[in-house]
C-alpha atoms as an extended CHARMM CRD file, in Angstrom:
* protein
*
       255  EXT
         1         1  MET       CA            -36.8270000000     -230.0880000000      -64.2850000000  PROA      1               0.0000000000
         2         2  LEU       CA            -34.1230000000     -227.4090000000      -64.0680000000  PROA      2               0.0000000000
         3         3  GLU       CA            -36.6790000000     -224.6030000000      -63.9390000000  PROA      3               0.0000000000
         4         4  ILE       CA            -38.6770000000     -226.3190000000      -61.2000000000  PROA      4               0.0000000000
         5         5  SER       CA            -35.5300000000     -227.1320000000      -59.2110000000  PROA      5               0.0000000000
         6         6  GLN       CA            -34.4960000000     -223.4760000000      -59.3780000000  PROA      6               0.0000000000
         7         7  ARG       CA            -37.9160000000     -222.4280000000      -58.0940000000  PROA      7               0.0000000000
         8         8  GLN       CA            -37.6040000000     -224.9250000000      -55.2590000000  PROA      8               0.0000000000
         9         9  ALA       CA            -34.2140000000     -223.5270000000      -54.2480000000  PROA      9               0.0000000000
        10        10  GLN       CA            -35.4430000000     -219.9360000000      -54.3910000000  PROA      10              0.0000000000
        11        11  ALA       CA            -38.5720000000     -220.7190000000      -52.3750000000  PROA      11              0.0000000000
        12        12  LEU       CA            -36.5150000000     -222.6060000000      -49.7970000000  PROA      12              0.0000000000
        13        13  GLU       CA            -34.1650000000     -219.6510000000      -49.3570000000  PROA      13              0.0000000000
        14        14  ARG       CA            -37.0830000000     -217.2500000000      -48.8780000000  PROA      14              0.0000000000
        15        15  THR       CA            -38.6900000000     -219.5460000000      -46.3060000000  PROA      15              0.0000000000
        16        16  LEU       CA            -35.4930000000     -220.0940000000      -44.3470000000  PROA      16              0.0000000000
        17        17  ASN       CA            -34.7850000000     -216.3580000000      -44.2530000000  PROA      17              0.0000000000
        18        18  GLY       CA            -38.2360000000     -215.3440000000      -43.0820000000  PROA      18              0.0000000000
        19        19  THR       CA            -36.8060000000     -213.9110000000      -39.8770000000  PROA      19              0.0000000000
        20        20  GLY       CA            -33.5890000000     -212.4890000000      -41.3180000000  PROA      20              0.0000000000
        21        21  PRO       CA            -30.8710000000     -213.2320000000      -43.9010000000  PROA      21              0.0000000000
        22        22  ARG       CA            -28.9600000000     -216.2580000000      -42.6910000000  PROA      22              0.0000000000
        23        23  PHE       CA            -29.1600000000     -218.8630000000      -45.4650000000  PROA      23              0.0000000000
        24        24  ARG       CA            -28.1870000000     -219.0640000000      -49.1310000000  PROA      24              0.0000000000
        25        25  ALA       CA            -29.6740000000     -221.8260000000      -51.3030000000  PROA      25              0.0000000000
        26        26  TYR       CA            -27.5760000000     -222.9960000000      -54.2470000000  PROA      26              0.0000000000
        27        27  LEU       CA            -28.5280000000     -225.4850000000      -56.9540000000  PROA      27              0.0000000000
        28        28  GLY       CA            -26.0730000000     -227.9760000000      -58.4500000000  PROA      28              0.0000000000
        29        29  MET       CA            -26.8800000000     -230.7240000000      -60.9470000000  PROA      29              0.0000000000
        30        30  ARG       CA            -25.0510000000     -233.9960000000      -61.5940000000  PROA      30              0.0000000000
        31        31  ASN       CA            -25.9380000000     -234.4200000000      -65.2750000000  PROA      31              0.0000000000
        32        32  TRP       CA            -26.5070000000     -230.8790000000      -66.5630000000  PROA      32              0.0000000000
        33        33  HSD       CA            -25.6680000000     -227.2340000000      -65.9900000000  PROA      33              0.0000000000
        34        34  PRO       CA            -25.1890000000     -225.8570000000      -63.4660000000  PROA      34              0.0000000000
        35        35  PHE       CA            -22.9910000000     -228.8280000000      -62.5890000000  PROA      35              0.0000000000
        36        36  ILE       CA            -22.1990000000     -229.3930000000      -58.9290000000  PROA      36              0.0000000000
        37        37  ARG       CA            -18.5780000000     -228.3380000000      -59.4420000000  PROA      37              0.0000000000
        38        38  GLU       CA            -19.6520000000     -225.0920000000      -61.1660000000  PROA      38              0.0000000000
        39        39  THR       CA            -21.9660000000     -224.2470000000      -58.2940000000  PROA      39              0.0000000000
        40        40  MET       CA            -19.3450000000     -225.0150000000      -55.6710000000  PROA      40              0.0000000000
        41        41  GLN       CA            -16.8430000000     -222.8350000000      -57.4790000000  PROA      41              0.0000000000
        42        42  GLU       CA            -19.3420000000     -219.9810000000      -57.2330000000  PROA      42              0.0000000000
        43        43  MET       CA            -19.8840000000     -220.7490000000      -53.5550000000  PROA      43              0.0000000000
        44        44  ALA       CA            -16.1570000000     -220.5670000000      -52.8500000000  PROA      44              0.0000000000
        45        45  GLY       CA            -16.1640000000     -216.7880000000      -53.3200000000  PROA      45              0.0000000000
        46        46  ASP       CA            -19.2230000000     -216.1020000000      -51.1980000000  PROA      46              0.0000000000
        47        47  GLY       CA            -17.6510000000     -216.3280000000      -47.7510000000  PROA      47              0.0000000000
        48        48  LEU       CA            -19.7420000000     -219.2190000000      -46.4740000000  PROA      48              0.0000000000
        49        49  GLY       CA            -19.5180000000     -220.4870000000      -42.9260000000  PROA      49              0.0000000000
        50        50  ARG       CA            -21.1060000000     -223.9260000000      -43.1980000000  PROA      50              0.0000000000
        51        51  VAL       CA            -22.5670000000     -225.8840000000      -46.0890000000  PROA      51              0.0000000000
        52        52  LEU       CA            -25.3090000000     -228.4980000000      -46.0670000000  PROA      52              0.0000000000
        53        53  ALA       CA            -25.7040000000     -230.8190000000      -49.0560000000  PROA      53              0.0000000000
        54        54  LEU       CA            -29.3500000000     -231.8330000000      -49.4930000000  PROA      54              0.0000000000
        55        55  CYS       CA            -30.2020000000     -234.0720000000      -52.4430000000  PROA      55              0.0000000000
        56        56  LEU       CA            -33.7160000000     -233.5770000000      -53.8390000000  PROA      56              0.0000000000
        57        57  ALA       CA            -34.4560000000     -237.2810000000      -53.4890000000  PROA      57              0.0000000000
        58        58  PRO       CA            -35.9730000000     -238.2520000000      -50.1310000000  PROA      58              0.0000000000
        59        59  GLN       CA            -34.8940000000     -241.9050000000      -50.1590000000  PROA      59              0.0000000000
        60        60  ASN       CA            -31.1900000000     -242.6870000000      -49.9200000000  PROA      60              0.0000000000
        61        61  SER       CA            -29.2150000000     -245.0290000000      -52.1450000000  PROA      61              0.0000000000
        62        62  ARG       CA            -25.5300000000     -245.2290000000      -52.8800000000  PROA      62              0.0000000000
        63        63  MET       CA            -26.4870000000     -245.4490000000      -56.5690000000  PROA      63              0.0000000000
        64        64  SER       CA            -28.5250000000     -242.2410000000      -56.5600000000  PROA      64              0.0000000000
        65        65  VAL       CA            -28.0490000000     -239.8600000000      -53.6380000000  PROA      65              0.0000000000
        66        66  GLY       CA            -24.5990000000     -241.3230000000      -53.0630000000  PROA      66              0.0000000000
        67        67  LEU       CA            -23.4190000000     -240.2930000000      -56.5210000000  PROA      67              0.0000000000
        68        68  TYR       CA            -24.4670000000     -236.6820000000      -55.9370000000  PROA      68              0.0000000000
        69        69  PHE       CA            -22.5990000000     -236.5760000000      -52.6520000000  PROA      69              0.0000000000
        70        70  GLN       CA            -19.5740000000     -238.1370000000      -54.3370000000  PROA      70              0.0000000000
        71        71  ARG       CA            -19.5390000000     -235.2650000000      -56.8430000000  PROA      71              0.0000000000
        72        72  VAL       CA            -19.7340000000     -232.7810000000      -53.9570000000  PROA      72              0.0000000000
        73        73  ARG       CA            -16.7550000000     -234.3780000000      -52.2050000000  PROA      73              0.0000000000
        74        74  GLU       CA            -14.7620000000     -234.5060000000      -55.4520000000  PROA      74              0.0000000000
        75        75  ALA       CA            -15.4310000000     -230.8370000000      -56.1530000000  PROA      75              0.0000000000
        76        76  GLN       CA            -14.5680000000     -229.8890000000      -52.5700000000  PROA      76              0.0000000000
        77        77  GLU       CA            -11.1940000000     -231.5960000000      -52.9500000000  PROA      77              0.0000000000
        78        78  GLU       CA            -10.4770000000     -230.2160000000      -56.4380000000  PROA      78              0.0000000000
        79        79  LEU       CA            -11.3970000000     -226.6680000000      -55.4530000000  PROA      79              0.0000000000
        80        80  ARG       CA             -9.7640000000     -226.9590000000      -52.0350000000  PROA      80              0.0000000000
        81        81  ALA       CA            -12.8980000000     -225.5050000000      -50.5170000000  PROA      81              0.0000000000
        82        82  SER       CA            -12.2960000000     -224.3720000000      -46.9600000000  PROA      82              0.0000000000
        83        83  TYR       CA            -15.8940000000     -224.4260000000      -45.7370000000  PROA      83              0.0000000000
        84        84  PRO       CA            -17.1050000000     -227.5440000000      -43.8800000000  PROA      84              0.0000000000
        85        85  ILE       CA            -19.7750000000     -229.6260000000      -45.6420000000  PROA      85              0.0000000000
        86        86  SER       CA            -22.2960000000     -231.9310000000      -43.9820000000  PROA      86              0.0000000000
        87        87  PHE       CA            -24.8210000000     -234.1660000000      -45.7060000000  PROA      87              0.0000000000
        88        88  VAL       CA            -28.4870000000     -235.0670000000      -45.2500000000  PROA      88              0.0000000000
        89        89  GLU       CA            -28.3360000000     -238.7940000000      -45.9080000000  PROA      89              0.0000000000
        90        90  SER       CA            -32.0920000000     -239.3780000000      -45.9230000000  PROA      90              0.0000000000
        91        91  TRP       CA            -35.3240000000     -237.5900000000      -45.1730000000  PROA      91              0.0000000000
        92        92  HSD       CA            -37.8500000000     -240.1720000000      -46.3340000000  PROA      92              0.0000000000
        93        93  ARG       CA            -39.9180000000     -240.0120000000      -43.1260000000  PROA      93              0.0000000000
        94        94  GLU       CA            -39.8710000000     -236.2360000000      -42.5590000000  PROA      94              0.0000000000
        95        95  PRO       CA            -43.4240000000     -235.5760000000      -41.2640000000  PROA      95              0.0000000000
        96        96  LEU       CA            -43.9360000000     -232.4850000000      -43.4250000000  PROA      96              0.0000000000
        97        97  LEU       CA            -42.8070000000     -234.4060000000      -46.5200000000  PROA      97              0.0000000000
        98        98  ILE       CA            -45.3350000000     -237.1300000000      -45.7480000000  PROA      98              0.0000000000
        99        99  GLU       CA            -48.0180000000     -234.4770000000      -45.3470000000  PROA      99              0.0000000000
       100       100  ALA       CA            -47.0100000000     -232.8210000000      -48.6440000000  PROA      100             0.0000000000
       101       101  PHE       CA            -47.4370000000     -236.1260000000      -50.4930000000  PROA      101             0.0000000000
       102       102  ALA       CA            -50.6600000000     -236.8300000000      -48.5820000000  PROA      102             0.0000000000
       103       103  GLU       CA            -52.0550000000     -233.4290000000      -49.5510000000  PROA      103             0.0000000000
       104       104  LYS       CA            -51.5790000000     -234.1850000000      -53.2570000000  PROA      104             0.0000000000
       105       105  LEU       CA            -52.9810000000     -237.6820000000      -52.8040000000  PROA      105             0.0000000000
       106       106  ARG       CA            -56.1450000000     -236.5070000000      -51.0640000000  PROA      106             0.0000000000
       107       107  GLN       CA            -56.7320000000     -233.9310000000      -53.7950000000  PROA      107             0.0000000000
       108       108  ALA       CA            -56.3080000000     -236.5460000000      -56.5270000000  PROA      108             0.0000000000
       109       109  ILE       CA            -58.6430000000     -239.0300000000      -54.8550000000  PROA      109             0.0000000000
       110       110  ALA       CA            -61.3220000000     -236.3460000000      -54.4410000000  PROA      110             0.0000000000
       111       111  ALA       CA            -61.0240000000     -235.3400000000      -58.1130000000  PROA      111             0.0000000000
       112       112  PHE       CA            -60.9420000000     -238.8760000000      -59.5330000000  PROA      112             0.0000000000
       113       113  PRO       CA            -63.8350000000     -239.5040000000      -61.9620000000  PROA      113             0.0000000000
       114       114  GLY       CA            -66.6010000000     -241.7870000000      -60.7250000000  PROA      114             0.0000000000
       115       115  ALA       CA            -66.3800000000     -240.9340000000      -57.0310000000  PROA      115             0.0000000000
       116       116  GLU       CA            -69.7280000000     -242.6430000000      -56.5320000000  PROA      116             0.0000000000
       117       117  ASP       CA            -67.9640000000     -245.9550000000      -57.2260000000  PROA      117             0.0000000000
       118       118  GLY       CA            -65.6250000000     -245.4750000000      -54.2820000000  PROA      118             0.0000000000
       119       119  PRO       CA            -61.9410000000     -244.5370000000      -54.1600000000  PROA      119             0.0000000000
       120       120  PRO       CA            -59.5330000000     -245.7760000000      -56.8460000000  PROA      120             0.0000000000
       121       121  VAL       CA            -56.7940000000     -248.2850000000      -56.1640000000  PROA      121             0.0000000000
       122       122  VAL       CA            -53.6150000000     -246.3710000000      -55.2750000000  PROA      122             0.0000000000
       123       123  ILE       CA            -50.2120000000     -247.5040000000      -56.5580000000  PROA      123             0.0000000000
       124       124  PHE       CA            -47.2320000000     -245.7600000000      -54.9750000000  PROA      124             0.0000000000
       125       125  THR       CA            -44.1830000000     -245.7380000000      -57.2580000000  PROA      125             0.0000000000
       126       126  ALA       CA            -40.4690000000     -245.0240000000      -57.0890000000  PROA      126             0.0000000000
       127       127  HSD       CA            -37.6260000000     -245.2620000000      -59.6030000000  PROA      127             0.0000000000
       128       128  SER       CA            -36.2390000000     -248.7810000000      -59.7740000000  PROA      128             0.0000000000
       129       129  LEU       CA            -32.5850000000     -249.6310000000      -59.1770000000  PROA      129             0.0000000000
       130       130  PRO       CA            -30.6070000000     -252.8180000000      -59.8670000000  PROA      130             0.0000000000
       131       131  GLU       CA            -31.6630000000     -255.6180000000      -57.5380000000  PROA      131             0.0000000000
       132       132  LYS       CA            -28.0600000000     -256.1870000000      -56.4570000000  PROA      132             0.0000000000
       133       133  ILE       CA            -28.3410000000     -253.2570000000      -54.0390000000  PROA      133             0.0000000000
       134       134  LEU       CA            -30.3510000000     -255.4890000000      -51.6780000000  PROA      134             0.0000000000
       135       135  ALA       CA            -27.3730000000     -257.8050000000      -51.1340000000  PROA      135             0.0000000000
       136       136  GLN       CA            -25.1980000000     -254.7340000000      -50.5160000000  PROA      136             0.0000000000
       137       137  GLY       CA            -27.3920000000     -253.5660000000      -47.6430000000  PROA      137             0.0000000000
       138       138  ASP       CA            -28.5230000000     -250.4390000000      -49.4750000000  PROA      138             0.0000000000
       139       139  PRO       CA            -31.4150000000     -248.7070000000      -47.6290000000  PROA      139             0.0000000000
       140       140  TYR       CA            -33.2970000000     -247.6010000000      -50.7560000000  PROA      140             0.0000000000
       141       141  ASP       CA            -35.9050000000     -250.3800000000      -50.9700000000  PROA      141             0.0000000000
       142       142  SER       CA            -36.8880000000     -250.1620000000      -47.3140000000  PROA      142             0.0000000000
       143       143  GLU       CA            -36.9840000000     -246.3540000000      -47.4070000000  PROA      143             0.0000000000
       144       144  THR       CA            -39.1890000000     -246.0870000000      -50.5100000000  PROA      144             0.0000000000
       145       145  ARG       CA            -41.6380000000     -248.5780000000      -49.0280000000  PROA      145             0.0000000000
       146       146  ALA       CA            -41.5720000000     -246.7380000000      -45.6950000000  PROA      146             0.0000000000
       147       147  THR       CA            -42.4580000000     -243.4510000000      -47.3970000000  PROA      147             0.0000000000
       148       148  ALA       CA            -45.3440000000     -245.1150000000      -49.2120000000  PROA      148             0.0000000000
       149       149  ALA       CA            -46.6350000000     -246.7290000000      -46.0200000000  PROA      149             0.0000000000
       150       150  ALA       CA            -46.4520000000     -243.4430000000      -44.1070000000  PROA      150             0.0000000000
       151       151  VAL       CA            -48.3970000000     -241.5490000000      -46.7850000000  PROA      151             0.0000000000
       152       152  ALA       CA            -50.9850000000     -244.3290000000      -46.9880000000  PROA      152             0.0000000000
       153       153  GLN       CA            -51.4240000000     -244.2630000000      -43.2200000000  PROA      153             0.0000000000
       154       154  ARG       CA            -51.7620000000     -240.4690000000      -43.2210000000  PROA      154             0.0000000000
       155       155  CYS       CA            -54.5600000000     -240.7660000000      -45.7940000000  PROA      155             0.0000000000
       156       156  GLY       CA            -56.2210000000     -243.7530000000      -44.1350000000  PROA      156             0.0000000000
       157       157  LEU       CA            -55.7560000000     -245.9960000000      -47.1840000000  PROA      157             0.0000000000
       158       158  THR       CA            -56.2450000000     -249.7400000000      -47.2890000000  PROA      158             0.0000000000
       159       159  GLY       CA            -55.5390000000     -252.0740000000      -50.1700000000  PROA      159             0.0000000000
       160       160  TRP       CA            -52.8940000000     -249.8250000000      -51.6930000000  PROA      160             0.0000000000
       161       161  ARG       CA            -49.9970000000     -251.1900000000      -53.7380000000  PROA      161             0.0000000000
       162       162  PHE       CA            -46.3310000000     -250.3670000000      -54.2660000000  PROA      162             0.0000000000
       163       163  ALA       CA            -44.3640000000     -250.7790000000      -57.5080000000  PROA      163             0.0000000000
       164       164  TYR       CA            -41.1300000000     -249.7150000000      -59.1690000000  PROA      164             0.0000000000
       165       165  GLN       CA            -40.9770000000     -247.8420000000      -62.4490000000  PROA      165             0.0000000000
       166       166  SER       CA            -38.4870000000     -246.7130000000      -65.1010000000  PROA      166             0.0000000000
       167       167  GLN       CA            -36.2380000000     -249.7570000000      -64.9260000000  PROA      167             0.0000000000
       168       168  GLY       CA            -32.9890000000     -249.4740000000      -66.8690000000  PROA      168             0.0000000000
       169       169  ALA       CA            -32.4850000000     -251.2910000000      -70.1680000000  PROA      169             0.0000000000
       170       170  THR       CA            -29.8840000000     -253.7380000000      -68.8720000000  PROA      170             0.0000000000
       171       171  ALA       CA            -29.8310000000     -257.5220000000      -68.5670000000  PROA      171             0.0000000000
       172       172  GLU       CA            -29.4210000000     -257.5270000000      -64.7890000000  PROA      172             0.0000000000
       173       173  PRO       CA            -32.4940000000     -257.8770000000      -62.5480000000  PROA      173             0.0000000000
       174       174  TRP       CA            -34.0670000000     -254.6410000000      -61.3030000000  PROA      174             0.0000000000
       175       175  LEU       CA            -36.2010000000     -254.0250000000      -58.2460000000  PROA      175             0.0000000000
       176       176  GLY       CA            -39.8470000000     -254.9480000000      -58.6210000000  PROA      176             0.0000000000
       177       177  PRO       CA            -42.7000000000     -255.4390000000      -58.8480000000  PROA      177             0.0000000000
       178       178  THR       CA            -43.0270000000     -253.3710000000      -61.9970000000  PROA      178             0.0000000000
       179       179  VAL       CA            -45.9150000000     -250.9840000000      -62.4700000000  PROA      179             0.0000000000
       180       180  GLU       CA            -46.9620000000     -252.9450000000      -65.5470000000  PROA      180             0.0000000000
       181       181  SER       CA            -47.1900000000     -256.2110000000      -63.6020000000  PROA      181             0.0000000000
       182       182  VAL       CA            -49.3520000000     -254.5740000000      -60.9320000000  PROA      182             0.0000000000
       183       183  PHE       CA            -51.6430000000     -253.0930000000      -63.5960000000  PROA      183             0.0000000000
       184       184  GLN       CA            -51.9770000000     -256.5380000000      -65.1590000000  PROA      184             0.0000000000
       185       185  GLU       CA            -52.8580000000     -258.1060000000      -61.8140000000  PROA      185             0.0000000000
       186       186  LEU       CA            -55.4140000000     -255.4010000000      -61.0190000000  PROA      186             0.0000000000
       187       187  SER       CA            -56.9750000000     -255.7900000000      -64.4540000000  PROA      187             0.0000000000
       188       188  GLU       CA            -57.3640000000     -259.5180000000      -63.9390000000  PROA      188             0.0000000000
       189       189  ARG       CA            -59.0770000000     -258.8140000000      -60.6220000000  PROA      189             0.0000000000
       190       190  GLY       CA            -61.5290000000     -256.4390000000      -62.2690000000  PROA      190             0.0000000000
       191       191  SER       CA            -60.1460000000     -253.0940000000      -61.0340000000  PROA      191             0.0000000000
       192       192  LYS       CA            -61.1290000000     -250.2830000000      -63.4010000000  PROA      192             0.0000000000
       193       193  ARG       CA            -59.8190000000     -247.1410000000      -61.6660000000  PROA      193             0.0000000000
       194       194  VAL       CA            -56.1950000000     -246.6610000000      -60.5730000000  PROA      194             0.0000000000
       195       195  LEU       CA            -54.3730000000     -243.6480000000      -59.1440000000  PROA      195             0.0000000000
       196       196  VAL       CA            -50.5670000000     -243.5970000000      -59.4500000000  PROA      196             0.0000000000
       197       197  ALA       CA            -48.7620000000     -241.6950000000      -56.6790000000  PROA      197             0.0000000000
       198       198  PRO       CA            -45.0220000000     -241.2950000000      -57.4110000000  PROA      198             0.0000000000
       199       199  ILE       CA            -43.4540000000     -240.8490000000      -53.9610000000  PROA      199             0.0000000000
       200       200  GLY       CA            -39.8850000000     -241.3030000000      -55.1930000000  PROA      200             0.0000000000
       201       201  PHE       CA            -39.8930000000     -238.0170000000      -57.1300000000  PROA      201             0.0000000000
       202       202  VAL       CA            -40.3710000000     -234.4190000000      -56.0040000000  PROA      202             0.0000000000
       203       203  CYS       CA            -40.9310000000     -232.6520000000      -59.3470000000  PROA      203             0.0000000000
       204       204  ASP       CA            -42.1690000000     -233.0930000000      -62.8920000000  PROA      204             0.0000000000
       205       205  HSD       CA            -39.6050000000     -234.6490000000      -65.2290000000  PROA      205             0.0000000000
       206       206  VAL       CA            -39.4220000000     -237.3510000000      -67.8900000000  PROA      206             0.0000000000
       207       207  GLU       CA            -40.1050000000     -240.3070000000      -65.5620000000  PROA      207             0.0000000000
       208       208  VAL       CA            -43.3480000000     -238.5990000000      -64.5360000000  PROA      208             0.0000000000
       209       209  LEU       CA            -44.4350000000     -236.7610000000      -67.6790000000  PROA      209             0.0000000000
       210       210  TYR       CA            -43.6570000000     -239.6110000000      -70.0740000000  PROA      210             0.0000000000
       211       211  ASP       CA            -43.2900000000     -242.8700000000      -68.1580000000  PROA      211             0.0000000000
       212       212  ILE       CA            -46.4650000000     -242.3070000000      -66.1300000000  PROA      212             0.0000000000
       213       213  ASP       CA            -48.5690000000     -239.8330000000      -68.1060000000  PROA      213             0.0000000000
       214       214  VAL       CA            -47.9790000000     -241.4520000000      -71.5050000000  PROA      214             0.0000000000
       215       215  ALA       CA            -46.6250000000     -245.0080000000      -71.2740000000  PROA      215             0.0000000000
       216       216  PHE       CA            -48.4480000000     -246.2270000000      -68.1520000000  PROA      216             0.0000000000
       217       217  ARG       CA            -51.6970000000     -244.5380000000      -69.1520000000  PROA      217             0.0000000000
       218       218  LYS       CA            -51.6010000000     -246.2610000000      -72.5410000000  PROA      218             0.0000000000
       219       219  PHE       CA            -50.7830000000     -249.5890000000      -70.8590000000  PROA      219             0.0000000000
       220       220  ALA       CA            -53.6830000000     -249.1490000000      -68.4210000000  PROA      220             0.0000000000
       221       221  GLU       CA            -56.1920000000     -248.1010000000      -71.0850000000  PROA      221             0.0000000000
       222       222  ALA       CA            -55.3810000000     -251.2070000000      -73.1250000000  PROA      222             0.0000000000
       223       223  ARG       CA            -56.5560000000     -253.2240000000      -70.1110000000  PROA      223             0.0000000000
       224       224  GLY       CA            -59.7150000000     -251.2470000000      -69.5120000000  PROA      224             0.0000000000
       225       225  ILE       CA            -58.3000000000     -249.2410000000      -66.6030000000  PROA      225             0.0000000000
       226       226  LEU       CA            -58.8130000000     -245.5040000000      -66.1100000000  PROA      226             0.0000000000
       227       227  MET       CA            -55.5350000000     -244.1620000000      -64.7530000000  PROA      227             0.0000000000
       228       228  ARG       CA            -54.7280000000     -240.8230000000      -63.1860000000  PROA      228             0.0000000000
       229       229  ARG       CA            -51.7560000000     -239.6460000000      -61.1110000000  PROA      229             0.0000000000
       230       230  THR       CA            -51.1780000000     -237.2650000000      -58.2520000000  PROA      230             0.0000000000
       231       231  GLU       CA            -49.6950000000     -233.8570000000      -58.9770000000  PROA      231             0.0000000000
       232       232  SER       CA            -45.9620000000     -233.5750000000      -58.3910000000  PROA      232             0.0000000000
       233       233  LEU       CA            -44.8120000000     -231.6310000000      -55.3350000000  PROA      233             0.0000000000
       234       234  ASN       CA            -42.7800000000     -229.1610000000      -57.4190000000  PROA      234             0.0000000000
       235       235  ASP       CA            -42.6050000000     -225.8770000000      -55.4460000000  PROA      235             0.0000000000
       236       236  SER       CA            -45.8440000000     -226.3280000000      -53.5010000000  PROA      236             0.0000000000
       237       237  PRO       CA            -45.8280000000     -224.5050000000      -50.1440000000  PROA      237             0.0000000000
       238       238  ALA       CA            -46.2140000000     -227.7850000000      -48.2440000000  PROA      238             0.0000000000
       239       239  PHE       CA            -43.1140000000     -229.2300000000      -49.8950000000  PROA      239             0.0000000000
       240       240  ILE       CA            -41.0210000000     -226.1130000000      -49.3220000000  PROA      240             0.0000000000
       241       241  ARG       CA            -41.9730000000     -226.2430000000      -45.6300000000  PROA      241             0.0000000000
       242       242  ALA       CA            -40.7560000000     -229.8360000000      -45.5930000000  PROA      242             0.0000000000
       243       243  LEU       CA            -37.4000000000     -228.8680000000      -47.1090000000  PROA      243             0.0000000000
       244       244  ALA       CA            -37.0220000000     -226.0290000000      -44.6120000000  PROA      244             0.0000000000
       245       245  ALA       CA            -37.7620000000     -228.3880000000      -41.7360000000  PROA      245             0.0000000000
       246       246  VAL       CA            -35.0690000000     -230.8080000000      -42.9330000000  PROA      246             0.0000000000
       247       247  VAL       CA            -32.5030000000     -228.0050000000      -43.1270000000  PROA      247             0.0000000000
       248       248  LYS       CA            -33.3790000000     -226.5570000000      -39.7100000000  PROA      248             0.0000000000
       249       249  GLU       CA            -33.4080000000     -229.9660000000      -38.0210000000  PROA      249             0.0000000000
       250       250  HSD       CA            -29.9880000000     -230.7550000000      -39.4180000000  PROA      250             0.0000000000
       251       251  PHE       CA            -28.4060000000     -227.4940000000      -38.2670000000  PROA      251             0.0000000000
       252       252  VAL       CA            -29.9040000000     -227.8890000000      -34.8130000000  PROA      252             0.0000000000
       253       253  SER       CA            -28.5570000000     -231.4440000000      -34.5030000000  PROA      253             0.0000000000
       254       254  GLN       CA            -25.0970000000     -230.3100000000      -35.6890000000  PROA      254             0.0000000000
       255       255  SER       CA            -24.8600000000     -227.2470000000      -33.4330000000  PROA      255             0.0000000000
């Protein structure tokens, strides 16, 4: 995940500076090196004019994106950083992001075994969060579903499903439906071919490479379902164009 995130940052900087050196792209992590504070300490000596914090998660939640921004604000205060910082709260409906997901989805549908039997059932997934966020007015649930609907519309899909994955091991209720429950329902209806499209993630990491590729595939196979997934966006050109569009749109709106 770190290696891919670094490639994303480097590709974004190259794309933004296509017409001349104006932007620097830095990478800060919340749970591993380089930590956000370490990165911002490095930034402090680089003579920056303005800073934009963009979390590599398109859908906003106070329990996910919000925690990253909290670390940025804490580091800004601790380091007494003089440069102004603005934040991209959400970019779940950025047209180029939708097209980047749609590109991967179309490729996966075309490559799915047994094309003569028609397209597979598509399940869009996102990382689950505790259900209590709904009562708090958190936008995450509506934004994940909106991303899924936009990608489905771009690809002309009907009969697609949405589910949450990677629920935490706590006693409190988490957002659903779960991927497993949707697989079970599809199996009971006789569906034999399912394509999982994780639209809540933008790169390969454990929730994709294990939760989907290993655990969900095993769960599906036990029910007679052939499961595949779409490729992650990683540093694909379409995704980097989407990131660049988000950055440019923000600076235009703030100028």
